[in-house]
C-alpha positions as CSV (number, residue, x, y, z in Angstrom):
1,X,0.1,0.0,0.0
2,X,1.4,3.3,-1.1
3,X,0.3,6.3,1.0
4,X,2.2,9.1,-0.8
5,X,4.3,9.5,-3.7
6,X,6.6,12.4,-4.8
7,X,7.0,13.1,-8.4
8,X,9.8,15.4,-9.7
9,X,8.2,17.2,-12.5
10,X,11.3,19.4,-13.6
11,X,15.1,18.5,-13.8
12,X,16.1,22.0,-13.3
13,X,15.2,25.0,-11.0
14,X,15.1,28.5,-12.4
15,X,17.2,31.1,-10.8
16,X,15.2,34.3,-10.6
17,X,18.0,36.8,-9.5
18,X,20.0,36.3,-12.8
19,X,17.5,37.8,-15.0
20,X,18.2,35.2,-17.6
21,X,16.6,31.9,-18.5
22,X,19.3,30.0,-16.5
23,X,18.1,26.8,-14.9
24,X,20.1,25.1,-12.2
25,X,20.0,21.3,-12.6
26,X,19.6,19.3,-9.4
27,X,22.9,17.6,-9.8
28,X,24.8,20.8,-9.9
29,X,23.0,22.0,-6.9
30,X,23.8,18.8,-5.1
31,X,27.4,19.3,-5.8
32,X,27.2,23.0,-4.6
33,X,25.6,22.0,-1.4
34,X,28.4,19.3,-0.7
35,X,31.1,21.8,-1.6
36,X,29.5,24.4,0.9
37,X,29.2,21.7,3.6
38,X,32.9,20.9,3.1
39,X,33.8,24.6,3.4
40,X,31.9,25.0,6.6
41,X,33.6,21.8,8.1
42,X,37.0,23.1,7.3
43,X,36.2,26.5,8.6
44,X,34.8,25.0,11.7
45,X,38.0,23.0,12.2
46,X,40.3,26.2,11.7
47,X,38.1,28.2,14.1
48,X,38.6,25.3,16.9
49,X,42.2,25.3,16.1
50,X,42.5,29.0,16.6
51,X,40.3,29.1,19.7
52,X,42.4,26.4,21.4
53,X,45.6,28.3,20.7
54,X,44.2,31.5,22.1
55,X,42.7,29.5,25.1
56,X,46.1,28.1,25.9
57,X,47.8,31.6,25.7
58,X,45.2,32.9,28.2
59,X,45.9,30.0,30.5
60,X,49.6,30.8,30.4
61,X,49.0,34.5,31.1
62,X,46.7,33.5,34.0
63,X,49.1,31.1,35.5
64,X,51.9,33.8,35.4
65,X,49.8,36.5,37.1
66,X,48.5,34.0,39.8
67,X,50.3,33.4,43.1
68,X,50.2,29.7,43.9
69,X,51.3,27.6,46.8
70,X,54.2,26.1,44.6
71,X,55.7,29.7,44.4
72,X,56.6,29.5,48.1
73,X,57.3,25.9,48.8
74,X,60.7,24.2,49.3
75,X,61.3,20.5,48.6
76,X,63.6,18.9,51.0
77,X,65.1,15.6,49.6
78,X,66.6,12.5,51.5
79,X,64.7,12.9,54.6
80,X,64.4,9.6,56.6
81,X,61.0,7.8,56.8
82,X,58.9,8.2,59.9
83,X,59.5,4.7,61.2
84,X,63.4,5.3,61.2
85,X,63.3,8.0,63.8
86,X,60.2,6.8,65.6
87,X,58.0,9.8,64.8
88,X,60.0,12.1,67.0
89,X,60.6,15.5,65.2
90,X,63.3,16.7,67.6
91,X,65.8,14.1,66.2
92,X,65.7,15.8,62.9
93,X,66.7,19.2,64.3
94,X,70.1,20.4,63.3
C-alpha cells in the first residue's frame, strides 16, 4: 500500500535573480551543497584550532599572574622515613 508518492516534474530550477533563462540542474545544486558543507567543516576546524591556541595563551598568562602555593614551597630531599626516627621530630633538628 502506497500512502504518498513524490514526483519530480522538472529537472532544473529557475534562478530568478540572474534575469536570464538559466536553470540550475539538481545534480549541480547537489554538488554545490556538498562543496558548501565541506567549506563549513574546514572553517569550523580552523576556528576550533585558533580558539584552542588563544585559550592556551590565556591559561599561560593567567598562571603567570596568579600566586600559587608552589611559588613559596621548598622541597627537601633525602629525609628519613617516619619509622626510622620513631615519629620524633626533635631528632631531625640540626
